VOGU-3710 file (C-alpha; in Angstrom, 3 decimals, decimal comma):
1> masmaatsis> 244,608/-74,745/93,285  244,946/-71,079/92,340  248,112/-69,094/92,709  249,241/-65,622/91,767  252,590/-63,847/91,854  252,578/-60,053/91,955  255,115/-57,251/91,804  254,736/-53,564/92,712  255,682/-51,062/90,019  255,272/-47,313/89,655
11> ipararsapq> 253,052/-46,056/86,864  252,256/-42,378/86,364  248,488/-41,931/86,674  248,546/-38,596/84,862  251,321/-36,639/83,257  251,438/-34,023/86,052  250,662/-36,177/89,075  253,013/-38,304/91,132  253,472/-41,950/90,117  251,009/-44,399/91,660
21> kvqavagisg> 251,998/-47,800/93,042  250,127/-50,523/91,174  250,212/-54,265/91,793  251,312/-55,915/88,509  250,726/-59,593/88,041  253,798/-61,609/87,015  252,146/-65,025/86,800  248,635/-66,341/87,281  247,306/-69,867/87,396  243,869/-71,106/88,308
31> frsvsftsqr> 242,027/-67,758/88,119  239,220/-66,967/85,692  239,290/-63,174/86,123  241,467/-60,599/87,865  240,780/-56,982/88,852  243,464/-54,325/89,158  243,056/-51,232/91,309  245,207/-48,368/92,533  244,434/-45,411/94,771  242,916/-43,315/91,990
41> isfspvqlrt> 242,611/-45,608/88,983  240,340/-48,598/88,683  240,586/-51,091/85,853  237,762/-53,355/84,810  238,195/-57,074/85,454  240,432/-58,881/83,004  239,079/-62,161/81,684  241,761/-64,828/81,437  241,775/-67,591/78,882  244,143/-70,332/77,937
51> aaprfhvscs> 246,112/-69,510/74,837  247,073/-72,157/72,339  250,807/-72,747/72,114  252,329/-70,656/69,365  254,835/-73,245/68,318  255,822/-76,757/69,230  259,328/-78,114/68,856  259,697/-81,836/68,651  262,416/-84,203/67,698  260,692/-86,678/65,455
61> akpetvekvi> 262,055/-90,209/65,479  262,271/-92,361/62,362  259,048/-94,198/61,504  260,894/-97,540/61,834  261,825/-96,675/65,429  258,244/-95,711/66,254  256,988/-99,004/64,756  259,515/-101,034/66,789  258,463/-99,178/69,956  254,786/-99,869/69,170
71> givrkqlals> 255,629/-103,553/68,654  257,427/-103,764/72,013  254,555/-102,009/73,796  251,937/-104,237/72,124  253,887/-107,352/73,136  254,489/-106,217/76,714  250,897/-105,117/77,316  249,431/-108,037/75,328  247,471/-105,648/73,092  245,580/-107,065/70,139
81> adssvsgesk> 246,723/-106,283/66,616  243,537/-104,308/65,947  243,950/-102,008/68,970  244,790/-98,436/68,041  248,342/-97,518/69,017  250,137/-94,487/67,555  252,985/-92,153/68,433  250,599/-89,993/70,472  249,344/-92,940/72,550  250,113/-92,562/76,245
91> fselgadsld> 251,284/-95,614/78,172  248,694/-94,928/80,875  245,887/-94,831/78,287  247,049/-98,211/76,981  246,657/-99,681/80,474  250,309/-99,701/81,549  251,045/-99,423/85,258  254,461/-98,579/86,742  255,681/-102,192/86,599  254,593/-102,473/82,952
101> tveivmgfee> 256,457/-99,266/82,161  259,661/-100,626/83,747  259,331/-103,833/81,725  258,672/-101,845/78,534  261,827/-99,788/79,124  263,769/-103,029/79,699  262,414/-104,241/76,339  263,686/-101,041/74,700  267,115/-101,560/76,240  267,281/-105,134/74,967
111> efgisvdegs> 265,940/-104,413/71,466  268,024/-101,307/70,768  271,161/-102,169/72,806  270,896/-99,027/74,930  270,891/-98,191/78,615  268,132/-95,897/79,877  268,779/-94,048/83,136  265,986/-93,633/85,659  265,540/-89,914/84,991  265,033/-90,450/81,265
121> aqdiatiqda> 262,653/-93,349/81,898  260,445/-91,135/84,074  260,144/-88,546/81,281  258,550/-91,060/78,901  254,784/-90,597/78,663  253,965/-91,453/75,037  255,175/-93,804/72,322  256,702/-90,790/70,531  258,570/-89,752/73,707  260,063/-93,250/73,903
131> admieklvgg> 261,040/-93,302/70,222  262,640/-89,845/70,464  264,613/-90,867/73,564  265,779/-94,079/71,858  266,933/-92,174/68,755  268,843/-89,763/70,982  270,534/-92,600/72,897  271,326/-94,634/69,778  272,707/-91,523/68,068  274,895/-90,764/71,100
141> k> 276,705/-94,103/70,887
//
């Protein structure tokens, strides 16, 4: 689904002429190109592309925590020892459904002696997300 938010601003077309009202785009999603026009000025279409994130902030859990989380997930999902599971592995990609995810979170609570609220449990998508959340909860004790 495509959406676009726009705002009207005044931009002088020429130094001696009166300012022209131009539609300025505040946010665009789902479009491949956009054209801007005013009463006297026409701009060529602008090609949009997805930019790579400039930086990524992450709270990295201890490797021991990640390994424990992987062990709990392997046990709960009955994954073989040779199956590839890493911090970037998503629960859905490993075959976990919503009931499996609830049982995995219960395993985390039992293993680490923590209590995970429903909101935090819904934010967990990857092994690394789970390990980071566990470190945060264990550190907050």
